[in-house]
Every structure is written in structure tokens, then in C-alpha cells.
C-alpha positions in Angstrom: 99.2 124.9 65.1 96.2 126.8 64.5 95.7 127.6 68.5 99.2 128.6 68.9 99.0 131.1 66.1 95.9 132.5 67.4 97.2 132.8 70.9 100.6 134.4 70.0 99.1 136.5 67.2 100.1 139.8 69.6 98.7 143.0 68.1 95.7 142.5 65.7 96.4 142.7 62.0 94.3 144.7 59.7 92.6 141.8 58.6 91.7 140.6 61.9 87.9 140.2 61.9 87.4 140.7 58.2 85.9 138.7 55.4 88.0 138.1 52.6 86.0 137.9 49.3 87.2 136.0 46.3 87.7 137.8 43.2 86.9 136.4 39.8 90.4 136.2 38.7 91.6 134.0 42.1 92.5 131.0 40.0 93.1 128.8 43.3 90.1 126.0 43.1 90.3 125.8 46.7 89.1 129.8 47.0 86.9 130.4 43.7 83.9 132.2 44.9 84.7 131.7 48.7 84.1 133.8 51.5 86.8 133.4 54.3 86.4 134.7 57.9 89.9 135.9 59.2 90.5 134.8 62.9 94.4 135.9 62.9 96.5 138.2 61.0 99.7 139.2 61.9 103.5 139.7 60.5 103.7 135.9 60.8 100.7 135.0 58.6 97.0 134.6 58.8 94.4 131.9 59.2 90.8 131.8 58.7 87.7 129.9 57.5 85.7 129.3 54.4 82.2 129.8 55.5 80.5 129.2 52.5 81.6 125.8 51.3 79.8 122.7 51.7 81.1 119.5 53.4 79.8 116.2 52.2 80.7 114.8 56.0 77.5 115.1 58.4 77.5 116.0 62.0 76.0 112.4 62.5 78.8 111.2 60.6 81.5 112.7 62.8 79.7 111.8 65.7 80.0 108.1 64.5 83.7 108.4 63.3 84.5 110.0 66.7 82.9 107.2 68.6 80.8 109.7 70.4 77.6 108.0 69.7 76.3 104.9 68.5 73.4 104.8 65.7 70.7 104.0 68.1 71.4 106.9 70.4 71.6 109.2 67.3 68.1 108.3 66.4 67.0 110.0 69.5 68.6 113.4 69.1 66.9 116.3 68.2 66.6 117.4 64.3 68.3 120.7 65.1 71.6 118.6 66.4 71.5 115.9 63.6 71.6 118.8 61.1 74.1 120.7 63.2 76.3 122.6 60.3 79.7 121.3 59.0 81.2 123.5 56.4 84.8 123.0 54.4 86.8 125.2 56.5 90.0 125.2 54.0 92.4 123.0 52.5 94.8 122.7 55.4 94.5 120.1 58.0 91.2 118.6 56.5 90.9 116.1 59.0 90.7 118.4 62.0 87.4 119.7 63.2 86.9 123.3 64.3 83.8 125.1 66.1 83.4 128.8 65.6 80.7 129.9 68.0 79.2 132.3 70.0 80.8 133.5 73.4 78.3 132.0 75.6 80.1 128.7 75.6 83.6 128.4 77.1 85.9 125.7 78.0 89.8 125.6 78.9 90.3 125.2 75.1 88.0 128.0 73.7 89.8 130.9 72.0 88.6 134.3 71.8 88.4 135.4 68.2 86.8 138.6 69.1 84.5 140.0 71.6 81.5 137.9 70.4 83.2 134.6 68.8 85.2 131.9 69.9 87.0 129.1 68.6 87.2 125.5 70.1 88.9 122.6 68.6 88.4 120.0 71.1 86.0 117.2 71.7 84.4 119.0 74.6 82.4 121.1 72.4 81.2 118.5 70.2 80.1 116.8 73.3 78.2 119.7 74.8 76.4 120.1 71.4 75.1 116.5 71.6 73.9 117.0 75.0 72.1 120.5 74.2 74.8 122.5 76.1 76.4 123.9 73.1 76.8 127.7 72.2 73.7 129.6 71.0 75.3 130.0 67.6 77.9 127.6 66.0 79.4 126.3 63.2 81.8 123.3 62.7 84.5 123.4 59.9 87.0 120.7 58.7 90.2 122.0 57.9 91.3 125.9 57.7 92.7 128.3 55.3 96.4 129.5 56.3 98.9 131.8 54.5 102.6 132.4 55.5 104.4 135.8 56.2 103.4 138.3 53.6 101.5 135.8 51.5 98.0 137.2 51.9 99.1 140.9 51.5 100.5 140.1 48.3 97.5 138.3 47.2 95.7 141.4 48.2 98.0 143.5 46.2 97.2 141.6 43.1 93.6 141.8 43.5 93.0 138.5 44.3 90.8 139.6 47.4 88.2 142.0 48.6 88.1 142.6 52.4 85.4 144.1 54.7 84.4 143.8 58.3 82.8 140.2 59.1 79.2 140.2 60.1 78.1 137.6 62.9 74.9 136.9 61.1 76.9 135.7 57.8 79.3 133.6 59.5 76.8 131.3 61.2 74.2 131.5 58.2 73.6 127.9 56.6 72.3 129.5 53.2 75.7 128.7 51.7 74.6 129.1 47.8 74.0 132.8 48.3 76.8 133.8 51.0 79.2 135.1 48.0 76.6 137.5 46.8 75.4 138.5 50.2 78.8 139.2 51.3 79.8 141.4 48.5 76.6 143.3 49.1 78.1 144.1 52.2 80.5 146.4 50.4 77.7 147.3 48.0 79.2 145.5 45.1 77.6 142.8 42.8 79.2 139.8 41.1 78.3 141.5 37.6 80.3 144.6 38.7 83.6 142.9 39.4 86.3 142.7 36.8 89.3 140.2 36.6 91.8 143.0 36.0 90.4 145.6 38.6 93.1 147.9 39.5 95.5 147.0 36.6 96.4 149.7 33.9 
């Protein structure tokens, strides 16, 4: 369970709070040109969220599906709430919703990811958002990305990913089409400069 893995992660791994940026040679269709925010990394494995993949399900769709509001009530919601961002967080448990958010919102189920960002995966934060009591910055993600013990380290050594320190601005940015290039720019790299066989003789 995601929440348990975060709580039990113990000492932070070297990828905690990092972005993973997919290399061109990464063949897994779930992760092509993806940028992933790693929330927990330990000897037991790693988990995080893709932050640049669109999700066809809207926030309004979710409110209706969860029976949190009726259509006539949704019509009265502010545009910013009706357009609340919903991304595809990863291929694991795609039916579950998670909210990454700034630390100005907290409930009993909120889990700190770092000093500034928390994760909440219960309906209380969805209700808070619809009532205007939600966090200042937030993104909902359906599903997550997960790796077993040693799996992510192996992918890194095989040049599947680049990694760099995550920035809060990029995590919550809704301009998805340019996120991959902007994440690479954090490393001073352009997509054209990447090679599918970097690091191999």
C-alpha cells in the first residue's frame, strides 16, 4: 500500500525528492518522455508519480463518480475548481486518486513527502478542494509508479533515467506538453543532446 510504504520508508533514499526523466531508449510505453516525482525510495523499492501525462478523466467527472456533488451543484463551482488538474500518475492502481499538495493543508491521512509537499489519498481533501478549503497548490493523480527492491537502481544503471532535484514549480505546473523539456533543462540538457546509448562503449 502506498501510504504504508511512505510511512515505513525510514531513512530517505538517494532518489527521495528527485525527478526521474525518461531517456529516449526507455521502451516501456507507460514511461516514454515521462517526468516522475519520486516520493519514497528505500531498499524496499520506490514509488512516485508521473507529472506530465494527461488524464481524460476530469475533476468534475470524479466528483460525479464519487457522488460528492450533483450536476446542478457543479454548475455553480468556480472555474478554477471545475478545471482542477487531474493527471495520470502511473500504471499501478489507476482507479485510486492521490493528491500531491503544498503543506498548508493537513488532515489525519496526510503524509509529508518533504518539508513543503504532502500526499493525501482520501476523500477529505477532495471535499476541501470543492469547498474552497483546499491547499494553495495541488494536483490530483490517478495511479502511481512503483518499483520493487533494486529495480529502479537497475534501470538507472542501464541508462533508463536521468535524475535531478525536483522543483515544486514544475510539479504543480499544468503546462504538460513542455514539462519534459523543462525538466531536462534543469540538468542543462536538451532532448536533441540525449542519445539512446549514452554510457555504453
